[in-house]
Every structure is written in C-alpha cells, then in structure tokens.
N, C-alpha and C positions, 0 to 999 in steps of 0.2 A: 399209233399210240398204244394199241393193245399189246404189241410185242414187247414194249418196255414197261408196262404197267406194274409188273411184279419184279422188275429188275432193281436190285439194291444199288448197282453201279449208277444207273441213270436217275433213280428216284431219291436216293439218300445222300449221294456224294455231290457236293456243290460243283457247278460248272467249271469254276476256275481250278478246282482240284482235279477234276476229270482231265482238263487240258494238260496239267502238269504230268499226269500219269501217261497220257497218250504221247506227249513229247518224249518222255523217257523210253517209251516202248518203240516208237519208230519216227522220231524227229531229231533235229539237231545233229544230223549226220551229213557227210558228203556222199552223194549217190551217183554212180556212173550210169549214163544213158548212152546206148549205142545202137545204131541200125545200119546194117551193111548187107550188100549182095555178095554172098560168099558161100563156100562149103560150110557145113556145121563144124563147130569146134569139137575136139576130142577131149573128153573128161577122164580123169583118173578115178579109180574107186576111192571110197572114203578111207580105206586102209592105206592106200598108196599116198593119198593127199596128206594124211596124218604124218607119215614118215618123211615126206619131202617138203612139208610146210607150204604146200601150194595154196594159193588163194582161189576160193570158189571151185576147187578141184580141177582147175584148168591145167591141161598139159602144155607147158610152154615149149617143150622140145629143146633142142640145142640152141636154137636161134633166139630164145627168150621171147618168142612171139607165139600167140595161140596156135597150137597144132590143129590142122584142118583135116577132116575126113574127105579126101578127094574121091572116094568111091561113091559118095552121095552127091546129088546135083546141087548146084548153087541156087540160092533163093534169098529173098529178103528175110533177114534174121534179126530179131529184137534181142537185146541183151541188157541186163541191168544187174548191178550188185552194189553193196555198200563198199565205199572206199576204205581200204585199210593201209594206205600209204603211211610212211613214217610220221608225217605231220601230225595226224590225230593221236598216234600212239605217244609221241614225244611231248605233246602238249599236256599229257597226263603226268608229266614229271620225269620222262625218260630221256630228255635231251632237247636239242634244237629241232625246229621244224624244217621240212623240205618244201620246195616250190611245186606248184601244180604241174608244171611241164615235166618234172622228173618222175611223175607218177608211173608205177609199173603194175598196177592192179590188173589191167586188161591183158597183160602178158602172163598173169598167173604167178608172178614171182614176188608179190608183196610179202615182206617178212614179218609183219606185225600181227598176223591173224591170231596167234596164240595169246596175245594180250587182251583179246575181247571175249566176252562171255558167250557161252553156248558151245555146241559141238560143230565140227566141220561136217558138211559145208554150210549148215544153217546159220552160223554166225556171220557168214558173208552175204546173207539175204537181208533185205529190210523187213520182210515178213509181215506186210500190211494187208494182203489180200483177204485173208481169213476174217479179219476184223471188218473190212469194208463191206463184205458180203453178209455180215450178221443181220443187220436190219437197217432201215433208212436213217434212223437217228445215229447209229454208229458210223454210217457212211458220211453223213453231213458233218459230224464233228471230226472224223478221221481224215477226210480228204483235205480239209483246210490245214491240218497239222502237217500232212504229207508234203504239200506243195509250198507252204509258207515258211516252214521252219528248217527245211533241208536245203543244202547247197548242192546244185546239180552240176556235175562235171561232164562236159560234152567234148570229146576229142575228135569227133568226126564233123568237120565243118559243113559238109553237104547236108547233114541232118538238120541244120538250122533252117534250111529252105523247106524241109518237109514237116517241121514242127507244128505249124498251124493245122495240118491234117492229121496229126497224131494225138494231140492234146486239145481238149475242148477249150474254147476261148476263156470261159469263166475260171477254168483251172490254171491256164497260163497266166492270167492276171494275178493269181495268188503267188506266183513264183517271185521270190525276193532276192535270191542269190544264185549266180551262175558263174562257172568257170568254163572257158572255151579255148581250145587249141586250134589255131588256124595255120594250115600249111600253105604258104603262098609260093607262087612261081613267077615272079615278076621279071627276072633277068633273062629268061629264054624267049618268052612271048609276051611282050609288054601289053598288047591289046587284051588278050584273054586273061592275063594275070590281073590287070587292073579291073577288068569287068568282074572277075571273081571277087576281088576285094570289095569293090563298091556294092556288089550284090549282097555280100555278107553284112556290110555296114547298114544297108537299108533293111535287112531282114531282122536285125536285133530289136529295134523298137517295135516292129510289128509283132514279133513273137513274144517279147517280154515287156509288157507295158508297165509292170509294177516293180521293176528292179530297184533294189536299194544297194546291192553290192555286185560288182562286176569285175571279173578278171579275164583278160584275153592275152594269150601268148601268140605273138606274131612270129611263127617259125618258118622254116623252108628257105628258099632262095628268093628273097624279096628285095635285096639291094643290088642294083646293077653292078657287075664287077668292075666297070670302068671308073666308078666313083672312088676317088682317093680318100683316105681317112681325113685329110685336111678339109675336104669339101663336103663331108657327109652330113654336117649339121645343116647347111643350107639346103641340101637335097631333102633331108628329113623334114624340115620345116615346110617345104613347098609340096611334099608328096604324101607320104603315109600318115604322118601325125596330123596333118590338116584334115585328112579324111576322117580320122578318129575323132578329132575335135567336133566335127559336125554331128557325128553319131552321138557323142556324149551330150551335146547341147539338146539334141532331139529327145533324149531320154528324160529330160526335165529335172527339176530340183529335188525330186524324191530320191534320186541316186545319191546315196550318202558316201559311198566309197567305190573308187574305180582304180584299177591298176592295169597298165598295158606293159607286158614284158616284151622287150625287143632283143635281138641278138647282141651279144657282148660287144662286138666291134662297133655297133651303133650306140650302145648305152654309154660307153666310157667317154666319148667326145661330148655326148649330150649331158652327161654328169658334170664334166668340167665347165661346159657352157652355163649350165644352171647355177653352179656354185658362183661363177663370176657375176651372174646377174642377181645374185642374192636370193635365189629360190630356196625353198625348204629342201633339206637333204637329210636322209637317214641312212646310216650304215648298220646293217643287221649282223648279228653274231652267228657263227656256225653256218647252217644251211639256209639262213634267211638272206635273200638277196638285197643289195643296196637299192635305194630308190631315190629319185629326185622329182620334185613337184613341177608340173607343167600348168601354169595358171591360164585360165580362160577369162573372157570378159565377165566382170561381176554381174550377178543376177540381182534384180530388184523387183519385188512383187508390185510395189506401188511407190509413189513419191514420198510417202510418209514412213516407209519401212527402210530398215538398214540394208545395206548391200550384203549379199551372201557370197562368201568366197567360192568361186567356181574353178574347178580344175581337176586334175587327176595325177596319179603317180606313174612315172615311167620307171619300170623295174628292170634290173639286169636279167636277161633271159639266158638261154643256153649258149655255150661257146660255139661260135661259128668259124673260128680260126683254129687250125690244128696246133697243138703244142709241138715244139717249144716256142712258137712265135706269138702266142696270145698275149704274153706280157708286154710286147712292144706296143700294142694298142692300149693296153691298160695303163702303161706308164705315160 
C-alpha cells in the first residue's frame, strides 16, 4: 500500500478509468505466442527494418520464413509479438480483413506495421513487462487486462500441450480468446495422426477453461486421399467434425463464438449440405471467408429455462487443391 499511497494514478483516477487506460496501453490486441526448439532467429538492425518494413525486425530471408543463425546451438526459444496482420489494420478503415491462417507476422513480412503508433521495433512489442514490475497493485490490475482482453494466436500446435507448464492456472483461466493453427497428418499414418488430433482436442479445455471465443484452423494433410468429393460429407461427419463437436461441448456454454476453418475442398461440399439443410450461412466480402453453421444439441440449464442455441461456424480455410482445379470442387 505504501508504494501507491502518493500515486495520482492509483489514488485519484477511478478504477474503471484506470482499466480503460490499461486496455488502451496493452489490451485489445492479437498477440503471437510461440515456443520452439530451434536455432535463434536472425534480426535486422532498426535501420534495415525501417527500409524493408519488416515486422519485429525479423529477417525473413528469401523463403519468407524466419532466418536462423545456424552457427549457434538449438534451444527452446520463446517468442512473442503483437500481431500486425492486415486484419487489424483494415478494421481501422483500410479495407477488408484477412483470415488468421493467412497471418505472416512470424515470418517478418507483415506489411501493416507502419500503420501503428511508435518506432520500429517497439511498435511490434506489447510492452507490458515494465508496468507489471512496477508494484503489486500495477501487476494485479495489469495481468488481468493482459490475459482477458487480448486475443492469443498460437500457430504451434505442440505448444498447447506445454501451456499448463508455461502459464499459471489462474492466468490461463483469464484467457477469453484464442486462435490456433493445427497441422494434421492423418493421411499418411492414421494412428499417430488421430492420436495427435484427439490429444489436441483434450488439451484445449484443460488449458483454456474460460474461453469465450475460439478459432481453429485444421490445416495439413488430414483428409485421406482415397475419399472422393462425393463422399467427403459422410466422412467428415463421422471423423474430424464429430471430434470437434465433443471438444466444443466440453468447453461449456460460456463459449460465445467458435469457428473451425477446414480445407477448401472439405468446406464447399459442407457448405452445400448446410444450405440444403437450412443451416445459417454467411458469405463474407473481400478477404473474409464464407462460413456455414453446424448446430449441436440445444443446451438447457434447467427445465424452466429456454434452450440456448449451440453450435459453431465452419469456415473456408486455405486452398488445398492446386489451381486451376480448385473451381471444380467449388462449383
């Protein structure tokens, strides 16, 4: 208490106004979280990053992937930055939004950094550590803002299993919004592929008990190549989506919005099936993907309460069929 006794911020500004200030400072963003066993990334100087418009001063190299310093040993390396993909920039009036699976921040090639306040590379940081270390009151108010108001983007599926050991349980319970990219490999080794999928599905409710918004992109090679487009709806119903159904049910009624992005060759037959069944369907403009509703069994808290509509959106994910043949599935 003594550390904040003479603080105008804590003593004179009402708590609700302090919360608004802290949200503006380091809340309401999308934040990348990544942990990998690899060589350290190569970073450009501030001057080079300014010229090349690189995100977080990451050197993407010619392959548009983070360039690694192979002269230094591999180790577990933590990485975090504020997401500057086109979605957030365009929401501010600069055009349509892009899908999370199209994010290129971790490759260092996000093109919207100049639209954000601050100098490179500091505009790409969330910049919260200094505040959290100020005093106990600053930490208590700031940590809740950090976890509850930000959307966390996790492109490394393996990190989900390590999450309980990285973030304290009380802080994980504060997290309300997550985007995850899952790279599946079901068509080459069905046993290990399905084990990987079911392990991820079980890990989500354990890691994020307070989720209100969830986005998962099911990428990779997850549909067996022997399945024809005419039969993929039946296979989808009895395999991947039924597994996702159980995960969403286990998350409970506090989950207000959920989207599962599937490969385009799977989405389009599912879209037509949903339209024929009379399910909700929305077609997005520009870079916003189409989506169709997948209903689940209605939820009812008690006999006297109304049923709550339960379900989630199936979204069009990345193209998994090379052009010029993609239009055949879409048609």
